[in-house]
C-alpha positions as CSV (number, residue, x, y, z in Angstrom):
1,X,0.0,0.0,0.0
2,X,1.3,3.5,-1.0
3,X,0.7,7.0,0.3
4,X,1.2,10.2,-1.7
5,X,1.8,13.8,-0.7
6,X,0.8,16.9,-2.6
7,X,4.0,17.2,-4.6
8,X,3.8,13.6,-5.8
9,X,0.1,14.0,-6.7
10,X,0.9,17.2,-8.7
11,X,3.5,15.2,-10.7
12,X,0.7,12.8,-11.8
13,X,-2.2,15.1,-12.6
14,X,-2.3,18.4,-14.4
15,X,-4.6,20.2,-12.0
16,X,-3.1,23.2,-10.1
17,X,-4.5,25.9,-7.8
18,X,-7.2,27.0,-7.7
19,X,-8.6,23.7,-9.3
20,X,-6.4,21.3,-7.3
21,X,-8.4,19.5,-4.6
22,X,-6.6,16.5,-3.4
23,X,-4.6,17.1,-0.2
24,X,-3.3,13.6,0.6
25,X,-3.6,10.0,-0.6
26,X,-3.6,7.7,2.4
27,X,-4.1,4.4,0.6
28,X,-3.2,3.3,-2.9
29,X,-3.3,-0.1,-4.4
30,X,-2.4,0.4,-8.1
31,X,-5.1,-1.0,-10.5
32,X,-7.4,-1.6,-7.5
33,X,-8.3,1.2,-5.1
34,X,-7.4,4.5,-3.6
35,X,-8.4,6.5,-0.5
36,X,-7.7,10.3,-0.5
37,X,-8.6,13.4,1.6
38,X,-9.7,16.9,0.7
39,X,-9.6,19.4,3.5
40,X,-12.5,21.8,3.0
41,X,-11.5,25.3,4.0
42,X,-13.5,28.5,4.5
43,X,-10.6,30.2,2.5
44,X,-11.7,28.6,-0.7
45,X,-13.4,31.2,-3.0
46,X,-15.9,28.8,-4.5
47,X,-17.3,28.0,-1.1
48,X,-18.0,31.7,-0.3
49,X,-19.6,32.2,-3.7
50,X,-21.8,29.1,-3.9
51,X,-24.1,29.5,-0.8
52,X,-22.6,32.4,1.1
53,X,-24.8,31.8,4.2
54,X,-24.1,28.1,4.4
55,X,-20.4,27.8,3.3
56,X,-20.8,24.4,1.7
57,X,-18.9,22.7,-1.1
58,X,-20.8,22.7,-4.4
59,X,-21.9,19.2,-5.7
60,X,-20.1,19.8,-9.0
61,X,-16.8,20.3,-7.1
62,X,-17.4,17.1,-5.1
63,X,-17.6,15.3,-8.5
64,X,-14.4,17.2,-9.7
65,X,-12.6,16.1,-6.5
66,X,-13.7,12.5,-7.0
67,X,-12.5,12.7,-10.6
68,X,-9.1,14.0,-9.5
69,X,-8.7,11.2,-7.0
70,X,-9.8,8.7,-9.7
71,X,-7.2,10.2,-12.1
72,X,-4.5,9.4,-9.5
73,X,-5.6,5.8,-9.3
74,X,-5.8,5.4,-13.1
75,X,-2.4,7.1,-13.7
76,X,-0.6,5.1,-11.1
77,X,-1.4,2.0,-13.2
78,X,1.7,0.8,-15.0
79,X,-0.6,0.6,-18.2
80,X,-1.3,4.4,-18.0
81,X,1.9,5.8,-16.5
82,X,2.9,9.1,-18.1
83,X,-0.5,9.7,-19.7
84,X,-3.4,12.0,-18.9
85,X,-6.9,10.8,-17.8
86,X,-10.0,12.8,-18.8
87,X,-13.4,12.5,-17.3
88,X,-15.7,11.2,-20.0
89,X,-19.0,10.8,-18.3
90,X,-20.7,10.5,-14.9
91,X,-23.4,7.9,-14.1
92,X,-25.3,6.9,-11.0
93,X,-24.4,10.1,-9.1
94,X,-26.3,10.7,-5.9
95,X,-25.8,13.4,-3.3
96,X,-27.0,12.6,0.2
97,X,-25.5,15.3,2.4
98,X,-23.7,18.7,2.3
99,X,-20.0,19.3,2.8
100,X,-19.5,22.2,5.2
101,X,-16.3,24.1,5.7
102,X,-14.0,22.5,8.3
103,X,-14.8,19.0,7.0
104,X,-12.3,16.4,5.9
105,X,-13.8,14.8,2.8
106,X,-12.7,11.2,2.4
107,X,-12.7,9.9,-1.2
108,X,-12.8,6.2,-1.9
109,X,-12.1,5.0,-5.4
110,X,-12.4,1.5,-6.8
111,X,-11.4,0.4,-10.2
112,X,-14.4,-1.4,-11.9
113,X,-13.3,-1.9,-15.5
114,X,-10.3,-1.1,-17.7
115,X,-10.1,-1.4,-21.4
116,X,-7.6,-0.2,-24.0
117,X,-7.7,3.5,-23.1
118,X,-10.8,3.7,-21.0
119,X,-11.7,3.1,-17.4
120,X,-14.7,2.9,-15.1
121,X,-14.4,3.7,-11.4
122,X,-16.9,3.5,-8.5
123,X,-16.5,6.4,-6.1
124,X,-17.7,7.6,-2.8
125,X,-17.2,10.8,-0.8
126,X,-17.9,10.8,2.9
127,X,-17.3,12.9,6.1
128,X,-16.3,10.6,8.9
129,X,-18.7,7.7,8.3
130,X,-21.5,9.7,6.7
131,X,-21.9,9.2,2.9
132,X,-22.0,12.5,1.1
133,X,-22.0,11.3,-2.6
134,X,-21.5,8.2,-4.7
135,X,-21.0,8.1,-8.4
136,X,-19.6,6.0,-11.2
137,X,-17.1,7.9,-13.4
138,X,-16.0,6.9,-16.9
139,X,-12.5,8.0,-18.1
140,X,-10.6,8.2,-21.3
141,X,-6.8,8.0,-21.1
142,X,-4.6,9.6,-23.7
143,X,-0.8,10.0,-24.3
144,X,0.6,13.4,-23.4
145,X,1.2,15.7,-26.3
């Protein structure tokens, strides 16, 4: 099992501030699963602009955070090393709770299917043991230009 810090994550995926959401990978089993964390801070501009009176993370950014975590899992596969993963589609997405500031959003990603240059992952986001979102994400992987 592998852990990754921010510098190692940024070497894998192209996302950068202000659209870089993964703070830490605590568990990684290549080609199988990943657990990562996102620390939700009141200092993030999108939280202030979404629902200013509630300071919660927008659902679209929860999906983006899950997609970034999934990209890490996909790109740590020896088959896709050195390539770029793109989110192709989202299915079976369901949101069951809000993500307030001060939360640690735990992201769990499981590889479901891999083909030539495509992948399907099952994802969940939770705060402590409370499920916030689950979704199936479909990816396309391409060689870097």
